[in-house]
Steps between C-alpha positions, in 0.01 A plus 500: 500500500866628481604817335853642450640825350811597309706528827415139589269601799237236546149549622279222618129559440303270738161577352540620141196676335308265286503612135179478297569472122204730400641775729870465406508533120860629496598192696353265265845366409511328846169317430628393160809368633303277739246406228758398249795400717718708291735813536314806422656857437284807524500873581306608816492829673784631293735200582599191306405184686576148431297225672672157532296188593596278785385162388374202696564129422237509247663791303222732598569838666446516864661833583628802302825688530452859381826694421490872412788645316362856495524705185743250334367307200719202584773397736858480383590151388730423806222616750228308299710183538532554870131539542439186306741306727349629808145395375633168414641454865152630643335238277738239646412599846124486441546157336685377820228622720239345290675170502540498890115588540419201295722271739840545322826487679645826648820629380737583773822620347633773747572428859255806588215305335520231759451727795121561471233491240454888528866563425491246201208677349667845555819402314359273227524749228838601613620129507380471146676807390815368670467157330473662169800727568703187600408331170576806289821566670596125474487523121729802470822444312832666512397689191184636656708629806747661261218669297331620824830644623577657169217768538648843576140626559237240503127550492364615830297182550823275466688714765195497725464111481875436547530745775195358678633140484838618622349689791397180639861387563673834523293702725799716608584592137197715421704785364704271277184337362366821394779565249497257223883492453533382868182287487603279220822413671284265731356317201703181485473124564503551879167696468335190320622276792345745749159533328493105456558464870288797615236412764336818643408514859127497607316811488459690839161440651263793446414717797129609517 
């Protein structure tokens, strides 16, 4: 099981505690999500939770993604859209792995995926995210660029996303990217070309 917090820190739990339905009434939303293969929202332990099913080829839930938004009743619209997009990509990754386990062809898009099976699995979700980014950026029009650059002070999530993408190509411009007026100067057709051609290096081997 994998758990992450607001800062993005990820914790891998190798042997998660088994939840018994009768002993976890306040987590019944997790069981309902699995039972019905539907998204369930509920309040538990003073926090608003939404459980999203990860479905198998038969449409039935095989896993649950539990997202807590604390004392908020709902996420802002732009953040909710981002959550839905990430869940869609996660579902795509699961669908790809399921297809492979049944004898389907492996998708090798990035050079790093061709190095070893271990590195391929490690970066599969990143590759799916990159492919989605390429598709999205490829659809941007001149009008879309103009609209993005017209922001004097964009929503934080927009600045964060644009800054994160630009940081891949302009690592020496960290100070510029933290200021929107400077950051948006790098949003141009050249950025689209860089994204379309981007092939990240393989991850460094882990040291144990």
